[in-house]
N, CA, C and O of each residue as an XYZ file, in Angstrom:
268
protein
N      28.242     26.420     24.516
C      28.266     25.407     25.526
C      28.669     24.106     24.804
O      28.317     23.833     23.656
N      29.449     23.322     25.595
C      29.913     22.036     25.082
C      29.779     20.962     26.279
O      29.986     21.128     27.481
N      29.378     19.843     25.599
C      29.222     18.656     26.573
C      29.983     17.534     25.979
O      30.072     17.389     24.760
N      30.577     16.676     26.912
C      31.375     15.639     26.504
C      32.768     15.926     26.075
O      33.428     15.101     25.443
N      33.241     17.170     26.439
C      34.651     17.592     26.084
C      35.740     16.487     26.717
O      35.749     16.095     27.884
N      36.496     16.158     25.834
C      37.497     15.093     26.291
C      38.868     15.844     26.775
O      39.009     17.050     26.576
N      39.705     15.183     27.318
C      41.056     15.766     27.897
C      41.741     16.276     26.646
O      42.224     17.408     26.646
N      41.807     15.483     25.567
C      42.508     15.958     24.389
C      41.946     17.232     23.812
O      42.706     18.097     23.376
N      40.613     17.374     23.797
C      40.046     18.679     23.273
C      40.342     19.904     24.200
O      40.678     21.017     23.795
N      40.176     19.548     25.447
C      40.563     20.580     26.440
C      41.937     21.141     26.275
O      42.152     22.351     26.345
N      42.970     20.145     26.029
C      44.273     20.627     25.680
C      44.476     21.506     24.406
O      45.282     22.433     24.324
N      43.626     21.081     23.422
C      43.603     21.919     22.142
C      43.279     23.399     22.319
O      43.826     24.279     21.654
N      42.376     23.616     23.233
C      41.857     25.082     23.472
C      42.727     25.703     24.691
O      42.482     26.861     25.030
N      43.666     25.016     25.315
C      44.234     25.453     26.300
C      43.585     25.501     27.650
O      44.020     26.272     28.506
N      42.594     24.737     27.871
C      41.886     24.800     29.070
C      42.449     23.866     30.169
O      43.216     22.935     29.922
N      42.021     24.179     31.354
C      42.609     23.310     32.486
C      41.697     22.204     32.670
O      40.483     22.393     32.588
N      42.226     20.969     32.933
C      41.552     19.721     33.106
C      41.743     19.296     34.608
O      42.859     19.130     35.101
N      40.689     19.150     35.224
C      40.708     18.781     36.651
C      40.849     17.359     36.786
O      39.855     16.657     36.599
N      41.928     16.854     37.081
C      42.294     15.395     37.095
C      41.326     14.636     38.219
O      40.692     13.605     37.994
N      41.345     15.301     39.361
C      40.613     14.630     40.500
C      39.207     14.355     40.032
O      38.759     13.217     40.174
N      38.467     15.313     39.481
C      37.123     14.966     39.100
C      36.854     14.651     37.672
O      35.719     14.404     37.266
N      37.917     14.663     36.912
C      37.993     14.188     35.513
C      37.040     15.082     34.588
O      36.171     14.556     33.893
N      37.239     16.374     34.617
C      36.443     17.361     33.824
C      37.136     18.562     33.515
O      38.159     18.898     34.113
N      36.607     19.225     32.592
C      37.272     20.483     32.100
C      36.741     21.636     33.002
O      35.603     21.647     33.472
N      37.703     22.631     33.202
C      37.253     23.812     33.842
C      36.669     24.838     33.015
O      36.836     24.653     31.809
N      36.014     25.894     33.354
C      35.357     26.831     32.373
C      36.427     27.418     31.452
O      37.541     27.779     31.831
N      36.002     27.469     30.299
C      36.792     28.137     29.287
C      35.601     28.866     28.324
O      34.677     28.239     27.804
N      35.791     30.117     28.218
C      34.817     30.946     27.491
C      35.515     31.847     26.391
O      36.601     32.405     26.548
N      34.704     31.907     25.221
C      35.236     32.577     24.170
C      34.153     33.528     23.520
O      32.974     33.177     23.478
N      34.548     34.640     23.056
C      33.737     35.456     22.202
C      34.440     35.353     20.907
O      35.653     35.551     20.842
N      33.695     35.038     19.829
C      34.204     34.710     18.300
C      33.607     35.586     17.533
O      32.505     36.063     17.805
N      34.332     35.895     16.430
C      33.785     36.588     15.280
C      32.920     35.645     14.418
O      32.845     34.437     14.642
N      32.287     36.260     13.441
C      31.464     35.363     12.621
C      32.372     34.330     11.798
O      31.922     33.269     11.365
N      33.613     34.723     11.640
C      34.542     33.891     10.913
C      35.353     33.029     11.884
O      36.340     32.401     11.501
N      34.928     33.012     13.120
C      35.712     32.092     14.127
C      36.872     32.594     14.763
O      37.516     31.859     15.512
N      37.251     33.909     14.524
C      38.427     34.412     15.274
C      38.016     34.737     16.740
O      36.914     35.140     17.111
N      39.093     34.488     17.488
C      38.785     34.702     19.018
C      39.025     36.143     19.337
O      40.160     36.616     19.265
N      37.934     36.887     19.704
C      38.084     38.297     20.145
C      38.509     38.465     21.599
O      39.208     39.399     21.992
N      37.999     37.420     22.416
C      38.232     37.578     23.773
C      37.997     36.031     24.453
O      37.165     35.235     24.018
N      38.833     35.787     25.525
C      38.734     34.442     26.131
C      38.894     34.598     27.600
O      39.488     35.563     28.081
N      38.391     33.694     28.280
C      38.422     33.623     29.752
C      38.632     32.212     30.168
O      37.816     31.365     29.808
N      39.663     31.888     30.899
C      39.817     30.632     31.463
C      39.843     30.547     32.853
O      40.337     31.495     33.465
N      39.359     29.489     33.531
C      39.311     29.358     34.893
C      39.919     28.071     35.313
O      39.789     27.029     34.671
N      40.653     28.199     36.524
C      41.146     26.932     37.107
C      40.309     26.446     38.257
O      40.781     25.559     38.967
N      39.135     26.925     38.511
C      38.286     26.494     39.624
C      36.852     26.887     39.121
O      36.667     27.486     38.061
N      35.911     26.518     39.929
C      34.536     26.829     39.598
C      34.220     28.274     39.604
O      33.181     28.680     39.083
N      35.138     29.135     40.216
C      34.832     30.562     40.040
C      35.524     31.158     38.872
O      36.600     30.727     38.459
N      34.860     32.196     38.327
C      35.429     32.816     37.122
C      34.667     32.575     35.862
O      34.978     31.644     35.120
N      33.635     33.418     35.586
C      32.787     33.350     34.443
C      32.696     34.700     33.737
O      32.865     35.722     34.402
N      32.441     34.764     32.437
C      32.158     36.030     31.792
C      30.954     36.481     32.383
O      30.015     35.714     32.593
N      30.928     37.840     32.698
C      29.628     38.380     32.946
C      28.855     38.785     31.821
O      29.438     39.525     31.028
N      27.648     38.464     31.562
C      26.879     38.690     30.304
C      26.894     40.121     29.941
O      27.157     40.475     28.792
N      26.623     40.943     30.877
C      26.612     42.459     30.593
C      27.967     42.878     30.140
O      28.074     43.497     29.081
N      29.059     42.572     30.899
C      30.412     42.873     30.366
C      30.721     42.427     29.055
O      31.262     43.163     28.230
N      30.375     41.166     28.812
C      30.565     40.511     27.483
C      29.915     41.349     26.437
O      30.569     41.702     25.456
N      28.614     41.703     26.591
C      27.821     42.495     25.715
C      28.521     43.747     25.444
O      28.709     44.105     24.282
N      28.951     44.492     26.525
C      29.493     45.779     26.416
C      30.801     45.629     25.488
O      30.952     46.411     24.549
N      31.687     44.683     25.739
C      32.842     44.441     24.974
C      32.502     44.275     23.498
O      33.226     44.827     22.669
N      31.425     43.538     23.102
C      31.151     43.187     21.845
C      30.630     44.475     21.157
O      30.941     44.692     19.986
N      29.818     45.368     21.876
C      29.246     46.532     21.395
C      30.562     47.673     21.160
O      30.543     48.493     20.242
N      31.488     47.582     21.981
C      32.618     48.377     21.742
C      33.412     48.065     20.508
O      33.745     48.917     19.685
N      33.711     46.696     20.429
C      34.466     46.171     19.292
C      33.718     46.395     17.885
O      34.338     46.695     16.865
N      32.425     46.232     17.930
C      31.540     46.456     16.777
C      31.509     47.926     16.438
O      31.382     48.244     15.255
N      31.610     48.825     17.350
C      31.597     50.170     16.995
C      32.841     50.683     16.333
O      32.813     51.628     15.545
N      33.955     50.027     16.677
C      35.285     50.268     16.229
C      35.481     49.836     14.774
O      36.330     50.386     14.072
N      34.675     48.824     14.309
C      34.809     48.221     13.005
C      34.008     48.928     12.057
O      34.069     48.688     10.851
N      33.248     49.801     12.566
C      32.248     50.632     11.574
C      33.046     51.725     10.705
O      32.442     52.439      9.905
């Protein structure tokens, strides 16, 4: 979770910035312990969020492959 994200920060992660309301649209990431992006989801509206159950299932699948 991030608070106070600036327009410049949003640009660095490739997120959409809503000019009309002057804020970042949802940008979600699943990261490794080393900070590598395993999965990401960007939205250009209030709709579109990672589902917690689906995110957990993905993490479990990826973890099982690395064993």
